[in-house]
KENU-690567 format. One record per atom (N, C-alpha, C): residue number from 1; residue in one letter; atom name; x, y, z. Coordinates in Angstrom, 2 decimals. Layout:
+-----+------+------+---------+---------+---------+
| seq | type | atom |      c1 |      c2 |      c3 |
+-----+------+------+---------+---------+---------+
| NUM |    A |   CA |       X |       Y |       Z |
...
+-----+------+------+---------+---------+---------+
//
This chain:
+-----+------+------+---------+---------+---------+
| seq | type | atom |      c1 |      c2 |      c3 |
+-----+------+------+---------+---------+---------+
|   1 |    M |    N |   31.69 |    3.54 |  -46.42 |
|   1 |    M |   CA |   30.45 |    2.88 |  -45.97 |
|   1 |    M |    C |   29.83 |    3.57 |  -44.90 |
|   2 |    N |    N |   28.11 |    3.64 |  -45.36 |
|   2 |    N |   CA |   27.50 |    4.18 |  -45.22 |
|   2 |    N |    C |   26.79 |    3.09 |  -43.29 |
|   3 |    I |    N |   26.49 |    4.18 |  -42.23 |
|   3 |    I |   CA |   25.75 |    3.04 |  -41.26 |
|   3 |    I |    C |   24.70 |    3.48 |  -41.38 |
|   4 |    D |    N |   23.58 |    2.42 |  -40.75 |
|   4 |    D |   CA |   22.44 |    3.08 |  -41.04 |
|   4 |    D |    C |   22.00 |    2.73 |  -38.98 |
|   5 |    A |    N |   21.13 |    3.44 |  -38.43 |
|   5 |    A |   CA |   20.76 |    3.49 |  -37.25 |
|   5 |    A |    C |   20.06 |    2.29 |  -37.07 |
|   6 |    N |    N |   18.80 |    2.39 |  -38.41 |
|   6 |    N |   CA |   17.96 |    1.77 |  -38.51 |
|   6 |    N |    C |   18.09 |    0.09 |  -38.57 |
|   7 |    N |    N |   19.05 |   -0.41 |  -38.94 |
|   7 |    N |   CA |   19.25 |   -1.60 |  -39.40 |
|   7 |    N |    C |   20.51 |   -2.15 |  -37.96 |
|   8 |    S |    N |   19.63 |   -3.04 |  -37.78 |
|   8 |    S |   CA |   20.76 |   -3.81 |  -36.55 |
|   8 |    S |    C |   21.15 |   -4.71 |  -37.43 |
|   9 |    L |    N |   21.50 |   -4.81 |  -38.30 |
|   9 |    L |   CA |   22.58 |   -5.58 |  -38.86 |
|   9 |    L |    C |   24.00 |   -5.00 |  -38.66 |
|  10 |    Q |    N |   23.75 |   -3.77 |  -38.47 |
|  10 |    Q |   CA |   24.90 |   -3.05 |  -39.07 |
|  10 |    Q |    C |   25.67 |   -2.15 |  -37.55 |
|  11 |    L |    N |   24.91 |   -2.42 |  -36.68 |
|  11 |    L |   CA |   24.67 |   -2.10 |  -34.96 |
|  11 |    L |    C |   26.17 |   -2.97 |  -34.39 |
|  12 |    S |    N |   26.97 |   -3.09 |  -33.63 |
|  12 |    S |   CA |   27.79 |   -3.70 |  -32.92 |
|  12 |    S |    C |   27.24 |   -3.66 |  -31.56 |
|  13 |    A |    N |   27.34 |   -4.57 |  -31.20 |
|  13 |    A |   CA |   26.73 |   -4.80 |  -29.41 |
|  13 |    A |    C |   27.05 |   -3.58 |  -28.62 |
|  14 |    V |    N |   27.69 |   -2.87 |  -28.71 |
|  14 |    V |   CA |   27.91 |   -1.80 |  -28.35 |
|  14 |    V |    C |   27.56 |   -0.82 |  -28.43 |
|  15 |    N |    N |   27.11 |   -0.20 |  -29.55 |
|  15 |    N |   CA |   27.10 |    0.26 |  -30.44 |
|  15 |    N |    C |   25.10 |    0.20 |  -29.78 |
|  16 |    K |    N |   24.82 |   -0.96 |  -30.38 |
|  16 |    K |   CA |   23.37 |   -0.88 |  -30.16 |
|  16 |    K |    C |   22.98 |   -1.25 |  -28.27 |
|  17 |    V |    N |   23.05 |   -1.11 |  -27.61 |
|  17 |    V |   CA |   22.54 |   -1.27 |  -25.87 |
|  17 |    V |    C |   22.80 |    0.34 |  -26.41 |
|  18 |    S |    N |   23.51 |    1.03 |  -26.80 |
|  18 |    S |   CA |   23.74 |    2.42 |  -26.22 |
|  18 |    S |    C |   22.59 |    3.18 |  -27.18 |
|  19 |    H |    N |   22.45 |    2.63 |  -28.58 |
|  19 |    H |   CA |   21.28 |    3.41 |  -28.99 |
|  19 |    H |    C |   20.01 |    3.11 |  -28.68 |
|  20 |    E |    N |   19.84 |    1.97 |  -27.94 |
|  20 |    E |   CA |   18.49 |    1.58 |  -27.47 |
|  20 |    E |    C |   18.05 |    2.00 |  -25.94 |
|  21 |    Q |    N |   18.57 |    2.51 |  -25.19 |
|  21 |    Q |   CA |   19.02 |    3.20 |  -23.61 |
|  21 |    Q |    C |   18.22 |    4.23 |  -24.40 |
|  22 |    Q |    N |   17.27 |    4.86 |  -23.16 |
|  22 |    Q |   CA |   16.15 |    5.08 |  -22.79 |
|  22 |    Q |    C |   16.98 |    7.02 |  -22.34 |
|  23 |    P |    N |   16.21 |    7.82 |  -22.82 |
|  23 |    P |   CA |   16.99 |    9.21 |  -22.65 |
|  23 |    P |    C |   17.02 |    9.87 |  -20.93 |
|  24 |    V |    N |   18.13 |   10.20 |  -20.69 |
|  24 |    V |   CA |   17.79 |   10.63 |  -19.40 |
|  24 |    V |    C |   17.41 |   11.75 |  -18.81 |
|  25 |    V |    N |   16.01 |   11.33 |  -18.25 |
|  25 |    V |   CA |   15.23 |   12.44 |  -17.35 |
|  25 |    V |    C |   16.05 |   13.87 |  -16.72 |
|  26 |    P |    N |   15.70 |   14.40 |  -16.98 |
|  26 |    P |   CA |   16.16 |   15.68 |  -16.15 |
|  26 |    P |    C |   15.55 |   15.50 |  -14.63 |
|  27 |    P |    N |   16.45 |   15.82 |  -13.71 |
|  27 |    P |   CA |   16.07 |   15.93 |  -12.76 |
|  27 |    P |    C |   14.27 |   16.53 |  -12.50 |
|  28 |    Q |    N |   14.51 |   17.52 |  -12.66 |
|  28 |    Q |   CA |   13.47 |   18.67 |  -12.86 |
|  28 |    Q |    C |   12.03 |   18.32 |  -13.14 |
|  29 |    Q |    N |   11.81 |   16.98 |  -14.66 |
|  29 |    Q |   CA |   11.08 |   16.03 |  -15.08 |
|  29 |    Q |    C |   10.89 |   15.26 |  -13.88 |
|  30 |    D |    N |   11.83 |   14.63 |  -13.88 |
|  30 |    D |   CA |   11.59 |   14.12 |  -12.64 |
|  30 |    D |    C |   10.99 |   13.61 |  -11.52 |
|  31 |    A |    N |   11.10 |   15.16 |  -10.78 |
|  31 |    A |   CA |   10.45 |   15.18 |   -9.39 |
|  31 |    A |    C |    8.92 |   15.18 |  -10.06 |
|  32 |    V |    N |    9.25 |   16.66 |  -11.28 |
|  32 |    V |   CA |    6.92 |   16.25 |  -11.63 |
|  32 |    V |    C |    6.92 |   15.12 |  -11.17 |
|  33 |    K |    N |    7.14 |   14.07 |  -12.12 |
|  33 |    K |   CA |    6.22 |   13.03 |  -12.88 |
|  33 |    K |    C |    6.48 |   12.49 |  -10.84 |
|  34 |    R |    N |    7.40 |   12.20 |  -10.39 |
|  34 |    R |   CA |    7.32 |   11.97 |   -8.42 |
|  34 |    R |    C |    6.16 |   12.19 |   -7.96 |
|  35 |    V |    N |    6.31 |   13.62 |   -8.42 |
|  35 |    V |   CA |    4.73 |   14.48 |   -7.54 |
|  35 |    V |    C |    3.57 |   13.95 |   -8.30 |
|  36 |    T |    N |    3.40 |   13.95 |   -9.40 |
|  36 |    T |   CA |    2.03 |   13.51 |  -10.33 |
|  36 |    T |    C |    1.36 |   11.63 |   -9.64 |
|  37 |    D |    N |    2.82 |   10.95 |  -10.01 |
|  37 |    D |   CA |    2.76 |    9.70 |   -9.33 |
|  37 |    D |    C |    1.46 |    9.54 |   -7.91 |
|  38 |    K |    N |    2.32 |   10.30 |   -7.07 |
|  38 |    K |   CA |    1.71 |   10.48 |   -5.86 |
|  38 |    K |    C |    0.61 |   11.06 |   -4.98 |
|  39 |    A |    N |    0.58 |   12.17 |   -6.51 |
|  39 |    A |   CA |   -1.24 |   12.87 |   -6.61 |
|  39 |    A |    C |   -2.37 |   11.74 |   -7.04 |
|  40 |    E |    N |   -1.87 |   10.95 |   -7.97 |
|  40 |    E |   CA |   -2.77 |    9.80 |   -8.25 |
|  40 |    E |    C |   -2.56 |    9.06 |   -7.52 |
|  41 |    S |    N |   -1.96 |    8.66 |   -6.85 |
|  41 |    S |   CA |   -2.01 |    7.59 |   -5.64 |
|  41 |    S |    C |   -2.53 |    8.37 |   -4.62 |
|  42 |    S |    N |   -2.63 |    8.83 |   -4.42 |
|  42 |    S |   CA |   -3.30 |   10.05 |   -3.10 |
|  42 |    S |    C |   -5.12 |    9.67 |   -3.69 |
|  43 |    Q |    N |   -5.38 |    9.94 |   -5.09 |
|  43 |    Q |   CA |   -6.83 |    9.93 |   -5.91 |
|  43 |    Q |    C |   -6.94 |    8.64 |   -5.85 |
|  44 |    V |    N |   -6.31 |    7.66 |   -5.62 |
|  44 |    V |   CA |   -6.89 |    6.78 |   -5.75 |
|  44 |    V |    C |   -6.97 |    6.20 |   -4.53 |
|  45 |    S |    N |   -6.57 |    6.01 |   -3.69 |
|  45 |    S |   CA |   -6.39 |    5.92 |   -1.81 |
|  45 |    S |    C |   -8.33 |    6.56 |   -1.43 |
|  46 |    A |    N |   -8.01 |    7.60 |   -2.07 |
|  46 |    A |   CA |   -9.28 |    8.91 |   -1.33 |
|  46 |    A |    C |  -10.37 |    7.55 |   -2.17 |
|  47 |    S |    N |  -10.74 |    7.18 |   -3.27 |
|  47 |    S |   CA |  -11.27 |    6.91 |   -3.82 |
|  47 |    S |    C |  -11.52 |    5.27 |   -3.00 |
|  48 |    S |    N |  -10.64 |    4.88 |   -2.80 |
|  48 |    S |   CA |  -10.56 |    3.16 |   -2.26 |
|  48 |    S |    C |  -11.43 |    3.73 |   -0.47 |
|  49 |    Q |    N |  -10.83 |    4.74 |   -0.26 |
|  49 |    Q |   CA |  -11.30 |    4.87 |    1.37 |
|  49 |    Q |    C |  -13.30 |    5.17 |    1.22 |
|  50 |    Q |    N |  -14.19 |    5.84 |    0.16 |
|  50 |    Q |   CA |  -15.33 |    6.39 |   -0.01 |
|  50 |    Q |    C |  -15.42 |    5.31 |    0.03 |
|  51 |    L |    N |  -15.39 |    4.51 |   -0.88 |
|  51 |    L |   CA |  -15.64 |    2.42 |   -1.32 |
|  51 |    L |    C |  -15.90 |    2.30 |   -0.09 |
|  52 |    Q |    N |  -15.23 |    1.54 |    0.81 |
|  52 |    Q |   CA |  -14.87 |    1.11 |    2.02 |
|  52 |    Q |    C |  -16.34 |    1.24 |    2.81 |
|  53 |    Q |    N |  -15.57 |    2.76 |    3.05 |
|  53 |    Q |   CA |  -16.85 |    3.40 |    3.38 |
|  53 |    Q |    C |  -18.31 |    3.08 |    3.01 |
|  54 |    S |    N |  -18.57 |    3.15 |    2.10 |
|  54 |    S |   CA |  -20.09 |    3.11 |    1.31 |
|  54 |    S |    C |  -20.82 |    1.39 |    1.62 |
|  55 |    F |    N |  -19.32 |    0.62 |    1.39 |
|  55 |    F |   CA |  -19.86 |   -0.99 |    1.97 |
|  55 |    F |    C |  -19.91 |   -1.52 |    3.00 |
|  56 |    S |    N |  -19.66 |    0.15 |    3.81 |
|  56 |    S |   CA |  -19.80 |   -0.40 |    5.39 |
|  56 |    S |    C |  -20.89 |   -0.04 |    6.04 |
|  57 |    N |    N |  -21.70 |    1.21 |    4.93 |
|  57 |    N |   CA |  -22.69 |    2.09 |    5.63 |
|  57 |    N |    C |  -24.07 |    0.60 |    5.41 |
|  58 |    L |    N |  -23.16 |   -0.10 |    3.91 |
|  58 |    L |   CA |  -24.63 |   -1.04 |    3.43 |
|  58 |    L |    C |  -24.31 |   -1.85 |    4.26 |
|  59 |    A |    N |  -23.37 |   -2.13 |    4.57 |
|  59 |    A |   CA |  -23.53 |   -3.66 |    6.02 |
|  59 |    A |    C |  -24.48 |   -2.85 |    7.24 |
|  60 |    N |    N |  -24.62 |   -1.90 |    7.64 |
|  60 |    N |   CA |  -24.95 |   -1.32 |    8.63 |
|  60 |    N |    C |  -26.78 |   -1.03 |    8.29 |
|  61 |    T |    N |  -27.04 |   -1.19 |    6.96 |
|  61 |    T |   CA |  -28.19 |   -1.24 |    6.53 |
|  61 |    T |    C |  -29.06 |   -1.98 |    6.76 |
|  62 |    S |    N |  -30.55 |   -2.19 |    6.80 |
|  62 |    S |   CA |  -30.98 |   -3.71 |    6.72 |
|  62 |    S |    C |  -31.70 |   -4.08 |    5.34 |
|  63 |    D |    N |  -31.67 |   -5.38 |    4.92 |
|  63 |    D |   CA |  -32.47 |   -5.03 |    3.93 |
|  63 |    D |    C |  -33.80 |   -4.77 |    3.71 |
|  64 |    V |    N |  -34.32 |   -5.35 |    4.78 |
|  64 |    V |   CA |  -36.14 |   -4.99 |    4.88 |
|  64 |    V |    C |  -36.43 |   -3.39 |    5.61 |
|  65 |    D |    N |  -37.42 |   -2.59 |    4.87 |
|  65 |    D |   CA |  -37.84 |   -1.42 |    5.46 |
|  65 |    D |    C |  -38.85 |   -1.58 |    6.66 |
|  66 |    L |    N |  -37.85 |   -2.01 |    7.50 |
|  66 |    L |   CA |  -38.72 |   -2.22 |    9.17 |
|  66 |    L |    C |  -40.15 |   -1.34 |    9.10 |
|  67 |    D |    N |  -40.51 |   -0.11 |    9.04 |
|  67 |    D |   CA |  -41.25 |    0.86 |    9.11 |
|  67 |    D |    C |  -42.55 |    0.73 |    8.12 |
|  68 |    K |    N |  -42.10 |   -0.15 |    6.91 |
|  68 |    K |   CA |  -43.39 |   -0.20 |    5.77 |
|  68 |    K |    C |  -44.02 |   -1.54 |    6.03 |
|  69 |    V |    N |  -43.06 |   -2.97 |    6.81 |
|  69 |    V |   CA |  -43.61 |   -3.80 |    7.46 |
|  69 |    V |    C |  -44.70 |   -3.92 |    8.31 |
|  70 |    S |    N |  -43.78 |   -2.84 |    9.29 |
|  70 |    S |   CA |  -45.34 |   -2.12 |   10.65 |
|  70 |    S |    C |  -45.95 |   -2.14 |    9.80 |
|  71 |    L |    N |  -46.38 |   -0.83 |    9.09 |
|  71 |    L |   CA |  -47.57 |   -0.93 |    8.09 |
|  71 |    L |    C |  -48.28 |   -0.92 |    7.87 |
|  72 |    I |    N |  -47.89 |   -2.53 |    6.85 |
|  72 |    I |   CA |  -48.63 |   -3.76 |    6.62 |
|  72 |    I |    C |  -49.69 |   -4.29 |    7.52 |
|  73 |    Q |    N |  -48.62 |   -4.53 |    8.58 |
|  73 |    Q |   CA |  -48.90 |   -5.42 |    9.40 |
|  73 |    Q |    C |  -50.21 |   -5.16 |   10.00 |
|  74 |    K |    N |  -49.98 |   -3.90 |   10.29 |
|  74 |    K |   CA |  -51.27 |   -2.73 |   10.84 |
|  74 |    K |    C |  -52.37 |   -2.97 |   10.29 |
|  75 |    A |    N |  -51.96 |   -2.40 |    8.94 |
|  75 |    A |   CA |  -53.48 |   -2.80 |    8.24 |
|  75 |    A |    C |  -54.20 |   -3.71 |    7.87 |
|  76 |    L |    N |  -53.15 |   -4.91 |    7.49 |
|  76 |    L |   CA |  -54.06 |   -6.33 |    8.08 |
|  76 |    L |    C |  -54.21 |   -6.34 |    9.50 |
|  77 |    A |    N |  -54.01 |   -5.67 |   10.47 |
|  77 |    A |   CA |  -54.74 |   -6.27 |   11.99 |
|  77 |    A |    C |  -55.95 |   -5.21 |   11.89 |
|  78 |    E |    N |  -56.06 |   -4.38 |   11.23 |
|  78 |    E |   CA |  -57.14 |   -3.52 |   11.10 |
|  78 |    E |    C |  -57.98 |   -3.71 |   10.21 |
|  79 |    D |    N |  -58.07 |   -4.82 |    9.10 |
|  79 |    D |   CA |  -58.57 |   -4.89 |    8.06 |
|  79 |    D |    C |  -58.43 |   -3.79 |    7.26 |
|  80 |    K |    N |  -57.75 |   -3.16 |    7.09 |
|  80 |    K |   CA |  -57.62 |   -1.92 |    6.16 |
|  80 |    K |    C |  -56.98 |   -2.14 |    4.60 |
|  81 |    L |    N |  -56.50 |   -3.71 |    5.17 |
|  81 |    L |   CA |  -55.82 |   -4.15 |    3.56 |
|  81 |    L |    C |  -56.03 |   -5.42 |    3.19 |
|  82 |    A |    N |  -56.96 |   -5.80 |    1.91 |
|  82 |    A |   CA |  -57.17 |   -6.95 |    1.93 |
|  82 |    A |    C |  -56.42 |   -7.87 |    0.57 |
|  83 |    L |    N |  -56.52 |   -9.09 |    0.97 |
|  83 |    L |   CA |  -55.39 |   -9.97 |    0.41 |
|  83 |    L |    C |  -56.60 |  -10.73 |   -0.23 |
|  84 |    Q |    N |  -55.57 |  -11.12 |   -1.64 |
|  84 |    Q |   CA |  -56.17 |  -11.53 |   -2.80 |
|  84 |    Q |    C |  -55.45 |  -12.91 |   -2.53 |
|  85 |    D |    N |  -56.26 |  -14.31 |   -1.74 |
|  85 |    D |   CA |  -55.28 |  -15.27 |   -1.41 |
|  85 |    D |    C |  -54.77 |  -15.73 |   -3.03 |
|  86 |    E |    N |  -55.41 |  -15.77 |   -3.76 |
|  86 |    E |   CA |  -55.42 |  -16.67 |   -4.98 |
|  86 |    E |    C |  -53.88 |  -16.28 |   -5.48 |
|  87 |    Q |    N |  -53.70 |  -15.22 |   -5.58 |
|  87 |    Q |   CA |  -52.43 |  -13.82 |   -5.98 |
|  87 |    Q |    C |  -51.27 |  -13.93 |   -4.96 |
|  88 |    L |    N |  -51.89 |  -14.14 |   -3.95 |
|  88 |    L |   CA |  -50.37 |  -14.11 |   -2.74 |
|  88 |    L |    C |  -50.05 |  -15.16 |   -2.95 |
|  89 |    I |    N |  -51.00 |  -16.58 |   -3.51 |
|  89 |    I |   CA |  -50.19 |  -18.03 |   -3.33 |
|  89 |    I |    C |  -49.63 |  -18.04 |   -4.34 |
|  90 |    E |    N |  -50.32 |  -17.46 |   -5.70 |
|  90 |    E |   CA |  -49.40 |  -17.57 |   -7.00 |
|  90 |    E |    C |  -47.58 |  -17.21 |   -6.66 |
|  91 |    S |    N |  -47.51 |  -15.62 |   -6.45 |
|  91 |    S |   CA |  -46.47 |  -14.77 |   -5.90 |
|  91 |    S |    C |  -45.88 |  -15.60 |   -5.27 |
|  92 |    M |    N |  -46.27 |  -16.43 |   -4.19 |
|  92 |    M |   CA |  -45.02 |  -17.17 |   -3.09 |
|  92 |    M |    C |  -44.66 |  -18.28 |   -3.77 |
|  93 |    L |    N |  -45.09 |  -19.20 |   -4.58 |
|  93 |    L |   CA |  -44.96 |  -20.65 |   -5.33 |
|  93 |    L |    C |  -44.02 |  -19.74 |   -6.63 |
|  94 |    D |    N |  -43.76 |  -19.15 |   -7.22 |
|  94 |    D |   CA |  -42.97 |  -18.58 |   -8.32 |
|  94 |    D |    C |  -41.64 |  -17.99 |   -7.77 |
|  95 |    M |    N |  -41.67 |  -17.41 |   -6.66 |
|  95 |    M |   CA |  -40.57 |  -17.15 |   -5.67 |
|  95 |    M |    C |  -39.67 |  -18.59 |   -4.90 |
|  96 |    H |    N |  -40.64 |  -19.08 |   -4.79 |
|  96 |    H |   CA |  -40.01 |  -20.60 |   -4.48 |
|  96 |    H |    C |  -39.11 |  -21.43 |   -5.87 |
|  97 |    K |    N |  -39.70 |  -21.55 |   -6.74 |
|  97 |    K |   CA |  -39.53 |  -22.00 |   -8.03 |
|  97 |    K |    C |  -38.16 |  -21.25 |   -8.48 |
|  98 |    N |    N |  -37.93 |  -19.56 |   -9.19 |
|  98 |    N |   CA |  -36.99 |  -18.99 |   -9.03 |
|  98 |    N |    C |  -35.95 |  -19.39 |   -7.85 |
|  99 |    V |    N |  -36.06 |  -19.53 |   -6.71 |
|  99 |    V |   CA |  -35.04 |  -19.78 |   -5.52 |
|  99 |    V |    C |  -34.39 |  -21.50 |   -6.21 |
| 100 |    L |    N |  -35.35 |  -22.19 |   -6.21 |
| 100 |    L |   CA |  -34.64 |  -23.14 |   -6.98 |
| 100 |    L |    C |  -33.89 |  -23.68 |   -7.72 |
| 101 |    D |    N |  -34.43 |  -22.90 |   -8.95 |
| 101 |    D |   CA |  -34.08 |  -22.40 |  -10.63 |
| 101 |    D |    C |  -32.55 |  -22.11 |  -10.00 |
| 102 |    L |    N |  -31.75 |  -21.32 |   -9.06 |
| 102 |    L |   CA |  -30.65 |  -20.49 |   -9.08 |
| 102 |    L |    C |  -29.87 |  -21.58 |   -8.28 |
| 103 |    F |    N |  -30.44 |  -22.53 |   -7.58 |
| 103 |    F |   CA |  -29.87 |  -23.67 |   -7.30 |
| 103 |    F |    C |  -29.07 |  -24.86 |   -7.61 |
| 104 |    K |    N |  -30.09 |  -24.84 |   -8.90 |
| 104 |    K |   CA |  -29.97 |  -26.11 |  -10.17 |
| 104 |    K |    C |  -28.79 |  -25.44 |  -11.06 |
| 105 |    R |    N |  -28.34 |  -24.28 |  -11.39 |
| 105 |    R |   CA |  -27.97 |  -23.70 |  -11.99 |
| 105 |    R |    C |  -26.06 |  -24.28 |  -11.53 |
+-----+------+------+---------+---------+---------+
//
């Protein structure tokens, strides 16, 4: 009788368990794997710290360019910047319509 190791019907429970076991990893390879895993973990940790720092920097940054606002206010006060009333009104209405559309979703 020939026993085919790939035929699960011919394997006894004991032989099947030993056949399915993973090969033993030599200690040296296991140590290398642990060092590699630790290095990858350190890289993730460093990336995570950089991302956290970026979010922190964004939180401390204003959404409005106050220097630009100041320049525009000064130009308006000195009549150096002409406003186009109709275009301004249309832009403001469009902005409000877009905001309302967001709430409707």
